[in-house]
C-alpha positions as CSV (number, residue, x, y, z in Angstrom):
1,M,41.9,-46.0,-38.1
2,G,45.0,-44.8,-40.0
3,Y,47.8,-42.4,-39.6
4,S,48.8,-41.1,-43.1
5,Y,51.0,-38.3,-42.0
6,S,53.9,-37.0,-43.6
7,A,57.0,-36.2,-42.4
8,P,56.7,-32.7,-41.4
9,Q,53.0,-34.0,-39.4
10,W,55.1,-36.8,-38.0
11,L,57.8,-34.8,-36.5
12,L,54.8,-32.3,-35.1
13,V,53.4,-35.4,-33.4
14,F,56.9,-36.1,-31.7
15,F,57.4,-33.0,-30.4
16,L,53.9,-32.7,-29.4
17,Y,54.1,-35.8,-27.0
18,C,57.4,-34.7,-25.8
19,V,55.9,-31.8,-24.3
20,L,53.0,-33.8,-23.2
21,G,55.4,-37.0,-21.6
22,W,57.0,-33.9,-19.7
23,C,54.2,-32.5,-18.5
24,F,52.8,-36.0,-16.9
25,E,56.2,-37.0,-16.0
26,S,57.0,-33.9,-14.2
27,T,53.6,-33.7,-11.9
28,V,54.2,-37.3,-11.2
29,V,57.6,-36.4,-9.4
30,S,56.9,-33.1,-8.6
31,V,54.4,-34.5,-6.6
32,K,56.1,-37.1,-4.9
33,Q,59.0,-34.8,-4.2
34,R,57.1,-32.2,-3.0
35,H,58.9,-29.8,-5.2
36,F,58.5,-28.7,-8.7
37,V,61.3,-31.2,-10.5
38,N,61.9,-30.0,-14.4
39,R,61.9,-34.0,-15.3
40,G,64.2,-35.7,-17.7
41,F,67.4,-35.5,-19.9
42,L,66.8,-31.7,-21.5
43,R,66.8,-28.7,-19.8
44,G,63.7,-27.5,-22.2
45,P,59.9,-28.8,-21.1
46,M,60.3,-31.9,-23.6
47,L,60.9,-35.9,-22.8
48,P,62.3,-37.2,-26.0
49,I,61.3,-41.0,-24.7
50,Y,57.6,-39.9,-24.8
51,G,58.1,-38.5,-28.4
52,F,59.4,-41.6,-29.9
53,G,57.3,-44.0,-27.6
54,A,54.2,-42.1,-28.8
55,V,55.5,-42.5,-32.5
56,L,56.4,-45.9,-31.7
57,L,53.2,-46.9,-30.0
58,L,51.2,-45.1,-33.1
59,H,53.0,-47.4,-35.9
60,V,52.0,-50.0,-33.4
61,S,48.0,-49.1,-33.6
62,L,47.7,-49.1,-37.1
63,P,46.5,-52.2,-37.6
64,L,45.5,-53.1,-34.3
65,Y,42.9,-50.1,-33.4
66,D,40.4,-53.0,-33.4
67,R,41.5,-55.3,-30.9
68,P,42.1,-53.5,-28.0
69,A,43.4,-56.9,-26.1
70,A,46.2,-57.4,-29.2
71,L,46.9,-53.5,-29.2
72,F,47.3,-53.5,-25.5
73,F,50.0,-56.0,-25.5
74,A,51.8,-54.6,-28.7
75,S,52.1,-51.5,-27.3
76,M,53.7,-53.0,-23.8
77,A,56.3,-55.0,-26.0
78,A,57.3,-52.5,-28.3
79,A,57.5,-49.4,-25.5
80,T,59.5,-51.9,-23.1
81,V,61.9,-53.1,-25.8
82,F,62.3,-49.6,-26.8
83,E,63.0,-48.3,-23.2
84,Y,65.1,-51.6,-22.4
85,I,67.4,-50.0,-25.6
86,V,67.7,-46.4,-24.5
87,G,68.2,-46.9,-20.8
88,V,71.7,-49.2,-21.9
89,V,73.0,-47.0,-24.6
90,M,72.6,-43.7,-21.8
91,E,74.2,-45.5,-19.5
92,K,77.1,-46.7,-21.9
93,L,77.5,-43.1,-22.8
94,F,76.6,-41.0,-20.1
95,K,77.7,-43.6,-17.6
96,V,74.8,-42.8,-15.0
97,K,71.6,-44.3,-15.2
98,Y,68.8,-41.9,-15.6
99,W,65.8,-43.6,-14.4
100,D,66.1,-46.9,-12.6
101,Y,63.6,-49.6,-11.2
102,S,65.8,-51.8,-9.0
103,E,63.2,-51.2,-5.9
104,H,60.1,-52.0,-8.0
105,R,58.9,-55.8,-8.3
106,F,59.6,-57.6,-11.7
107,Q,61.9,-55.5,-12.7
108,F,65.2,-56.0,-15.3
109,R,68.4,-54.6,-14.0
110,G,66.7,-51.4,-13.2
111,Y,66.0,-50.2,-16.5
112,I,62.4,-51.9,-16.6
113,C,59.9,-53.4,-14.8
114,L,56.2,-55.1,-15.0
115,Q,54.8,-51.7,-13.7
116,S,56.3,-49.6,-16.1
117,S,55.8,-51.9,-18.7
118,L,52.0,-52.0,-17.9
119,C,51.2,-48.6,-18.1
120,W,53.4,-48.4,-21.6
121,G,50.3,-51.2,-22.4
122,F,47.4,-48.9,-21.2
123,L,49.6,-45.7,-22.3
124,G,48.8,-47.4,-26.0
125,L,45.3,-47.6,-25.9
126,I,44.7,-44.5,-24.0
127,L,47.1,-43.0,-26.7
128,A,45.0,-44.6,-30.3
129,R,41.3,-44.2,-28.9
130,F,41.6,-41.1,-26.8
131,I,44.3,-38.8,-26.4
132,H,45.6,-39.0,-29.8
133,R,42.0,-37.6,-31.6
134,P,42.7,-33.7,-30.2
135,V,46.4,-33.9,-31.3
136,E,45.2,-34.8,-34.6
137,W,43.0,-32.3,-35.5
138,V,45.4,-29.8,-34.5
139,I,47.8,-31.5,-37.2
140,A,45.2,-31.9,-39.6
141,A,44.0,-27.7,-39.1
142,L,47.9,-26.4,-39.9
143,P,48.4,-25.1,-42.7
144,F,51.4,-26.4,-44.7
145,R,53.7,-23.4,-44.4
146,A,52.8,-22.9,-40.9
147,L,53.2,-26.4,-40.0
148,L,56.7,-26.3,-41.5
149,A,57.6,-23.0,-39.7
150,V,56.8,-24.5,-36.7
151,D,58.5,-28.0,-37.6
152,V,61.9,-25.6,-38.5
153,L,61.7,-23.6,-35.4
154,W,61.0,-26.4,-33.2
155,S,63.6,-28.3,-34.6
156,A,66.1,-25.7,-34.0
157,A,65.3,-25.6,-30.3
158,F,65.1,-28.9,-30.1
159,L,68.3,-29.8,-31.4
160,A,70.3,-27.2,-29.6
161,D,69.0,-28.2,-26.1
162,V,70.0,-31.7,-27.1
163,I,73.5,-30.5,-27.8
164,V,74.1,-28.8,-24.6
165,S,72.6,-31.6,-22.7
166,V,74.5,-34.5,-24.4
167,R,77.9,-32.3,-23.3
168,A,76.5,-32.1,-20.0
169,A,75.8,-35.6,-19.5
170,L,79.7,-36.5,-20.9
171,D,81.2,-33.9,-18.8
172,L,79.3,-34.8,-16.1
173,A,80.1,-38.3,-16.5
174,R,83.7,-37.3,-16.2
175,V,83.2,-35.1,-12.9
176,L,81.6,-38.4,-11.7
177,E,85.2,-40.0,-12.4
178,E,87.1,-37.4,-11.3
179,L,85.4,-37.3,-8.0
180,D,85.0,-41.0,-7.3
181,R,89.4,-40.7,-7.6
182,L,89.0,-38.3,-5.0
183,R,86.6,-40.6,-2.9
184,E,88.7,-43.7,-3.3
185,Q,91.9,-41.7,-2.2
186,G,90.2,-40.6,0.8
187,A,88.9,-44.7,1.7
188,E,92.7,-45.7,1.5
189,L,93.5,-42.7,3.9
190,R,91.2,-43.7,6.8
191,Q,91.8,-47.1,6.1
192,E,94.9,-45.9,6.8
193,L,94.4,-43.4,9.6
194,S,92.9,-47.4,11.1
195,E,95.8,-49.4,10.7
196,T,98.0,-46.3,12.2
197,A,96.1,-46.1,15.3
198,L,96.2,-49.8,15.9
199,T,99.4,-50.3,15.1
200,R,100.8,-46.9,17.3
201,L,98.2,-48.9,19.6
202,T,99.6,-52.0,19.6
203,N,103.5,-50.9,19.6
204,L,102.6,-48.8,22.7
205,S,101.3,-51.8,24.6
206,Y,104.4,-53.9,23.1
207,R,106.7,-51.0,24.4
208,V,104.6,-50.9,28.3
209,E,105.2,-54.6,28.7
210,E,108.6,-54.2,27.8
211,A,109.4,-51.4,30.5
212,A,107.2,-53.1,32.9
213,G,109.0,-56.4,32.2
214,E,112.3,-54.6,32.7
215,L,111.1,-52.9,35.4
216,A,110.2,-56.6,36.9
217,E,113.7,-57.9,36.4
218,R,115.7,-54.8,37.6
219,T,113.5,-54.7,40.9
220,R,113.9,-58.9,41.1
221,D,117.8,-58.3,40.8
222,A,118.0,-55.6,43.3
223,R,115.8,-57.8,45.9
224,E,117.8,-61.0,45.1
225,E,121.4,-58.9,45.7
226,A,120.1,-57.5,48.8
227,Q,118.7,-60.8,50.3
228,A,122.4,-62.0,49.7
229,R,123.9,-59.3,51.5
230,T,121.7,-59.9,54.1
231,A,122.9,-63.7,53.9
232,A,125.8,-62.7,53.8
233,A,126.4,-60.1,56.8
234,A,124.2,-62.9,59.0
235,M,126.5,-65.5,58.7
236,R,129.2,-62.7,60.1
237,A,129.5,-61.7,63.7
238,A,127.2,-58.9,65.7
239,D,130.0,-56.7,65.6
240,L,129.5,-56.0,61.9
241,R,125.8,-55.4,62.3
242,E,126.4,-52.0,61.9
243,D,128.1,-52.3,58.4
244,I,125.1,-54.8,57.5
245,E,122.5,-52.6,58.4
246,Q,124.5,-49.9,56.6
247,R,124.1,-51.9,53.4
248,L,121.3,-52.8,53.7
249,D,120.1,-49.2,53.2
250,E,122.1,-48.4,50.5
251,A,120.7,-51.9,48.9
252,K,117.0,-50.3,49.7
253,D,118.3,-46.9,48.0
254,E,119.3,-48.6,44.8
255,L,116.3,-49.9,44.8
256,A,114.1,-47.4,44.9
257,E,116.3,-45.7,42.6
258,R,116.0,-48.4,39.8
259,T,112.4,-48.4,40.0
260,R,111.9,-44.6,39.8
261,D,114.4,-44.4,36.9
262,A,112.3,-47.6,34.7
263,R,109.1,-45.7,35.3
264,E,110.8,-42.4,34.4
265,E,111.6,-44.6,31.3
266,A,108.4,-46.7,30.4
267,A,106.8,-42.9,30.9
268,S,108.9,-41.3,28.5
269,R,108.7,-44.0,25.7
270,R,104.7,-43.8,26.1
271,A,104.5,-40.0,25.7
272,A,106.9,-40.4,22.6
273,A,104.6,-42.9,20.9
274,A,101.7,-41.0,22.0
275,R,103.1,-38.0,20.4
276,H,103.9,-39.9,17.1
277,A,100.8,-41.5,16.9
278,A,99.0,-38.2,16.8
279,D,101.6,-36.6,14.8
280,V,100.6,-39.6,12.0
281,R,96.8,-39.2,12.7
282,E,97.2,-35.2,12.3
283,D,98.7,-35.6,9.2
284,I,96.2,-38.1,7.6
285,Q,93.4,-35.8,9.0
286,N,95.1,-33.3,7.5
287,R,94.6,-34.7,3.9
288,L,91.2,-36.2,4.5
289,D,90.2,-32.7,5.0
290,E,91.9,-31.3,2.0
291,L,90.1,-34.2,-0.4
292,Q,86.8,-33.3,0.8
293,R,87.6,-29.8,0.8
294,R,88.2,-30.3,-3.3
295,F,85.4,-32.7,-3.6
296,D,83.0,-30.1,-2.3
297,E,84.9,-27.5,-4.1
298,R,84.7,-29.6,-7.9
299,A,80.8,-30.4,-6.8
300,S,80.2,-26.1,-6.2
301,R,81.3,-25.7,-9.8
302,L,78.8,-27.7,-11.6
303,S,77.1,-26.1,-14.1
304,R,73.4,-25.0,-14.2
305,T,73.1,-27.7,-16.8
306,R,74.7,-30.7,-14.9
307,R,72.5,-29.9,-11.8
308,S,69.6,-30.0,-13.7
309,L,70.1,-33.2,-14.5
310,L,70.9,-34.4,-11.5
311,R,67.7,-32.6,-10.0
312,G,65.4,-33.5,-12.9
313,N,66.4,-37.4,-12.4
314,P,66.4,-37.9,-8.4
315,T,66.2,-41.9,-9.1
316,A,69.1,-41.4,-11.6
317,R,71.9,-44.2,-10.6
318,S,75.4,-44.9,-11.8
319,A,76.6,-49.0,-11.8
320,Q,80.4,-47.8,-11.5
321,Y,80.5,-44.4,-9.9
322,D,77.3,-44.7,-7.7
323,A,78.5,-43.4,-3.8
324,V,79.8,-40.7,-5.2
325,L,76.9,-39.4,-8.0
326,Q,74.7,-40.5,-4.7
327,K,76.7,-38.6,-2.5
328,L,76.9,-35.7,-4.8
329,K,73.0,-35.5,-4.9
330,K,73.0,-34.9,-1.1
331,H,75.7,-32.0,-1.6
332,L,73.3,-30.4,-4.3
333,E,70.6,-30.8,-2.2
334,R,72.2,-28.9,0.9
């Protein structure tokens, strides 16, 4: 079996398999997500990777049609290499990995995995022996002028979709970079808030300990002074008893007054430190709230095309901006 198609026919083959691939992928992902998913990079019902992959696999099957095992492994190898190259190029351009096999076993950098490669091999067999036969009948039945008209109209729609989707993907990469800066600023503020609270608590504990030590020292001095006065008075004659008792009372009053002053000073220091710490925390929290508001506002301004890019690729990841990408996807889900 061979494929001796003209260039317009190959172009129509490409478009037809773009649509068939989209139908297959959207069905599988929609079932997994339990809601309709317009799968793929483009807004329209086309997945170019399936179109290119089908054309590639059909060319591989030319010399191997009567050798199923060789056809299987050749299709698996060719499609896997193609999928890897497309995945790397797209991530380099758009900073997002629009499909990710990182959670699969026997995967390589998330771009390819054994399960996907085996599927490509089986697809090559099924494509050559079963799927492509009705497609070939449709292509052969179309008059040349009708074929050209379909190609021209479909190409115009496809190129327009590609231009819009590529611009949206590049814009999304810039949005992710901007949102990542906001996320980093927020992380720095949270760290500052944590360190500020710890520092204020340490300073407060130090001041309380300092005030307690000063209170103990004043109390000790007052007691020693009272004891000295008492000892001195005891050495005097009994006629000085009244004077001793008066001085002892004065010492006790002075001790009580000093104790009260020290406690009030310690309480004042604690209150001032607590007020200052609260003011600092409030300022940092206000800045955090402002960053969150800017993040939500920026995420809410995403265009429909950018939203469809994320919703149509639920497994999308980003090596550079993955934290903010996952946060953005959750925001869109809400």
